[in-house]
N, C-alpha and C positions, 0 to 999 in steps of 0.2 A: 063235403061231397060224399054221397053214398057210393060204396063200392061193392062188388059182388064176386070177389075172388073165392075160389073153392079152398077147403082146408088143405088139399094136396098142393095147390099153387102156393099157399102161404107158408109151406114148409121150405120153399126156396127163400133164403135170406134176402136176396135182391128184390124179389116180389113183395115180401113182407115189408121191407123198408119203403118201397114205392107206394104200397097200400097206405101206410101211415101218412106219407106226404100228400097223397091224393085226398085223403079224408080230412086234411087240415084246410083244404081250399073251400071257401064259402061262396064262390062265384061272384064276388063283389065287383070285379072289373076295374079296381084301382090300377092294376098293372097295365091296362091298355093305355093309360094316360102317359106312361113313361117308356113304353116299348117302341124303340126306333123303327122296327120293321112294320109295326101296325101304323105308325104315323106316315110312313112312306107308301105302303101298299093299301091300307084301309080295309084289309080282309081280317075278319075275326079269327080265322084259322092261322093268321100270322101274328097273333097276340099270344102272350103266355096262357091266358085262359083258354083260348082255342086249342093251343098245342096240348094243354093238359087234358082236354077232352079226347083228342086224338090218341094220346099216349094211354089214357085209361082204357079206351075201347080196344086198342091193340093188345095191351097186356092182359086184360080180362078175358078176351076171347082166346088168347094164346095163338092167334093166327100169325102167319108171317107178315111182316110189314108190307104195305102196298105202296104204289107210286105216289098216291095222294098224300099219305102220311109222311113219307120220306121227303117230299118236296117242302112241306111246311116245317118239318123239323130241321132240315138242312138250311132253311132260311133264318133260323134262330142264330143270333150272334153270340149267345151266352154272355151277354154284357152284364146280366144280373141286376139291371136297374129295377126289374120287377120285384126282386127280393128286398131291395131298399124301400120300395113303396108299399109292399104287401103288409096290411095290418094284422094278418093272421099268421105271419111267419112261415109261409109255405117255402119249403126247401126245394125250390125249382132247380137249382144247380144239379143236385144229385139225381133228381127225377129225369132231367133231360140227358144227363150222362148215361143213365140206365137205358133210356130209349135209344140212344145212339149205339150203345153196345148191342142191344137187341136187334136193331136194324142191320148192323154189320153182320150178325149171325144169320139172319133169316131172309135178307133181301139181296137179290143179285142185280147190281146196277148195270146200266148199259156199258159196253166196253170202254168208250171214251172216258166215262166217269171213273171206272175202275182203274184205268191206266193213269189218269191224272192223280188220283189219290195215292196210288202205289208210288209214283215218282216223288210226290211231295213227302211221303213218309220215309222214303229211302234217301232223300237228298237234304232236306232242310235241317234235320237234327244233327247233321254231320258237317262241321265247318269246312273241312277240306273238299268234300263233294259239292257243298253249296258254293264255294268259291269258283270251282270249275263250271258250275251251272251259270253263275253270274257272268263269267267270261264268255260262255257260249251265247248267253242272251245279248251281250254287246255285239257279237258277230252277227246275230240274227236280226237285230233291231232294224236295219235298213229294209228288211223284207217284211216288216210288220203288216203292211196293207194286204199282203198275199195270204195271211193266215186267217182262216175262216172262224176258228173257235175264239170267242171273246175272252175266254179264260186264259188261253195261251198268250193272247195279246196283253192281257193284264200282267202276266208273268214277265214279259219283256219290258213293260212300262215300269215295273217295280225295281228292276235292276239299276243300281246307281251308276252314274256316269264314271265315277272313280271308285275302284275297289281298293280299300286300304291294305297296306302290307300286313303280314302276320305280326302280331304282337307277342313277343316272347314272355311278356308278363302273364300270359294265359297258361304258360307251362307250369306243371306242379313245382312248387317252391314255397319258401316262407319269406315274407317281407317284414323285417324288424320294425318295431314301433320307433318313432323319433322321440327321444326323451323317455320319460317314465312310461312303462307299459301299463295301460289302464284296462285293456281288454285283449283277448285272443279270439279272433274270429276267422271263419272260413268264408271266402268269397266265392259265390257261384258264378262262374264265367259264362255259362250258357252255351248256346250253339249258334243260332242265326246271328246274334249280336257280334260274335267273334269274326264273322265274315263281313257284316255290313258296316260296323262302326267299332273299331278297336279302341277309340278314344274314351269310351264310356268306362270300360274296366280300368284303363290306365288312370283316368281321373279319380275313380273310386279308390284305387290303391293309394294314390298320393294323398288324398284327403283323409282316409282312415289312418294311415301311418302318421300323418302330421298331427292328428288329434290323439295319438297315443295307442293305436291298435296294432298288434302284431297280426298280420294278414296271411292266412294260409290258403294256397291253391292246392286242394287235396288231390292226391293221385287217384285216378279212376272216376272222378266226378265229371259229369257232362250235361247232356240235355235232361231237362226236368221230366219229360214225358208228356207235357201238355198238348203238344201238337197231335200226336197219335191218340192220346186220351180223348180228345174232342172229336176225333174221327170214329170213335167206337172201337179202335184197335187195341183192346185191353192188354193182350199179351205183350205187344210191343211197348206200350206206355209203361206197364209195370216193370218190364225188363230195364228200361231206362231209369225209372225211379229207384229200382232195387240197387243199381250200381251206385247211385248217389247215396242212398241210405248206408250201404256198406262202407263207402269211402269216408263219409262224415262220421260214422260210428267209430271207425278206427281212430280218427282224430280225437273224438270225444273221450275214448277210453285211453288214449295216449296222453298227450300234453294237455288235453282238455280244450273245450270251446265255450265261449260265453254266448256266441250267436253265430248263426249262418246268415250271412248278409247277401241279399238279392237285390240287384239294381234293375231288374226287368219285372215289372209288376205282374205280368201274366204268369211268369214262372213262380213268383212268390205266392200267388193264389193257389197254385197246384202243390207246391212243396208244403205249404201250411195245411194241405188236405191229405198229406201222405198217411196220417193216422187212420183216416176214413177209408182211403183206397186200399190199405193193407190190413183192415180190421180182422179179416179171416185168414190171414197169411202167417206163416212162421216168423216173418219179419215184423209182426204187428208191434211188438214192444219197441224195437229199434225205430220203426217208422213214427210211432208216437213221440219218442224222444227227439227225433230230428225235427218233426213238425213243431214241437214245443219251443224250440229255440230259433226257428226260422224268422227272420225279420227283414222287412223292407229297409233299404239303406236309410231312408228318412227317419225311421224309428230309432235306429242306432245313432244317427247324428243328433237327434233331439236328446237322447240319453247322454251323449258325450258332451253336449253343450258347444254349439258353434260360436266362435268369437263374433262379436258385433262389428259390422263393417260400416265404413263411411258411405254416404249416398253415392251411387254409381252413375246416376243420370241416365239410367236405361229403364224403359217401360217394358215389362215382361208380361205377356199374356200366358197365364198358366192353364194348360190343358190337363184336366184330371182324367187319367186313364180309367176305364171302367173297372179293370181288374184291381185297381188300387182303391177307388172310392166305393165301389159296390162289392167286389170280391173280398177285399181285406178291410173294408170300412175305415180306410185311412184318408181323411179329407184335409185336415188342417196342417199336418206336419210340413209338407213341401212348401206351402204358401208361407208359413211362419218362418221357415229357414231362409227362403229367398228374401223376405223382408228384413230379416235380421242381418243378412249379408249385405244389405244396402240397395237392393233392387226395388223399384216400384212394381207392385204386382196387381194385375187386373185379371178379371175372370170374364169369360164370354157368357152371353145369354144361353140358357138351356145347357149349362155345363154338365148336367147329368146324362146327356145323350151321347151315344157312341159315335166315334169318328168313322167307323166302318172298316177298321183294320181287323180286329178280332182274330188274331192268329193267321189262319189261311183263308179267312172269309173273303178278303179282298181279291183272292185268286180264284175262289170257287163260286162266288156270287158277285161278279164285278159290277153289274148294273146297279144293284142295290147299294153296294159299297161306294160306288162313285157318287150316288145321290147323297149319302150320308156324309161323305167327305166334303162335298160342295157346301152342305149346310153348316158343317163344323167350321170350315175355312171362312165362310161369310161372317159367322159370329165372332171368330177370333180377329179377323181383320177389321171388324167394326170398332174394335178397341184401339186401333191405330198403334199397335205395339212396335217396338224396335226389334223384338225377337219373341219367339214362342218357346216355352219350356214344357217338357213332358217327362214322365218317369218310365216310359216303356218304348222300346225300340220299334215295335210295330206301329204304334201311334206316330212316332217321329217320321217314319218312312211314308206312311199314309198321308199325313198332313203336309209334309214337305213336298210331296208330288203335286200338291194343288195350290201352293202359294209361293211367292217370292220372298216372304219374310223368313229369315233364318230360323231353323228349328234345332234346339239343343236339348240335351238331357239336363235335368235339374242338377245332377251331381257335377256336371262340367262347370256350371255357373258357380256352384259353391266352392269347387276346387280353385277356380280362377280368383274368386273373391278372397280366398285365404292364402294366396301366394302361388298358385299354379299357373300354367300357361293359359293364354286366351284361347277359348274354344276355336277349333279349326273352322267351324261353320261361320264364325264371326271374323275370320281372317287369320286366326292362329297367331303364333309368334310370341311376343314379349309377355312377361309376367305382369 
């Protein structure tokens, strides 16, 4: 793609990088075949190619973002299926991130939009505040029909019927390995997951220690920054990320770390990108070091070697989270681990398509999100599974709100198969 940035514009490192990305696009349109929003809406401007044209025009002219451009960029899920498909290797992820940051700086949204985004940025990354919000949602749910804004109704619908108690396993501490220590790892406990489903971190700690890992919950680590990063709120996202970088760097320089384990794939995609996010920051070296040892939990389990289990007699439909299969390019590890543990694993049709969760997308674009959820649930249920497994809390909540089939995290099943308790979504209880 031909671009026409001025020499003065190209002195801005962000513009220079986006210029390189834009010039790598050859207009081929392969991305339209795998873009979920294009499939739902059928509008060229709601495809990666269309959005690239909008971003190019906005950045080249240097004008403030307009409502038309904002609408189509906001509709992007950042599922990154387009990057998996693109034969030219267009780095769409960093281009759309730059566009969102530019929009946040130059566009004044209507007040309801500003208020909603402010609330999400102030609540979701903080587990304590998020728990209070979930309790408030339960109180407000009976009045749902009186609420005019579909986004607020979506927030009420997302709130689980049961809010789990706080898990003290998420507090800063060290869990010793059982038997000989094979690795020393830091577990990222996250933010929303600590309010929505504490079983995931608990299962991860049990499984890793059982396989010989010393597991560290680092003092000062918290939200990865993904939520605010994808809103274009760079200062807030970098502040969250910097706290993690400093917390894990202290551990790396102290007793050392073999890996930073992440069991929420959306967070994993962001942490692995810290080196890029902080490339011009004084923390650049530390950010690169952290990103270099960040691992999805499935990567670490493959390295450790999961014991082979007897057949469980359970048919598991595996949902591949976009942030795992497209963002981190990890496709086979979770399925291989589940099969090794003794589960029958099946995959839905169009497994590459997003379920519509995408961080806060299901709250800010509820109509499109609901259509994508319905499509995903249909393909999963068509496999007649006993349960559905996924590696991302957002996907679990999204899919679980549209089906009666139990939805569990992959690591919960692997923990159960190697001696842990039965996942609570399956009835909990005995080992």
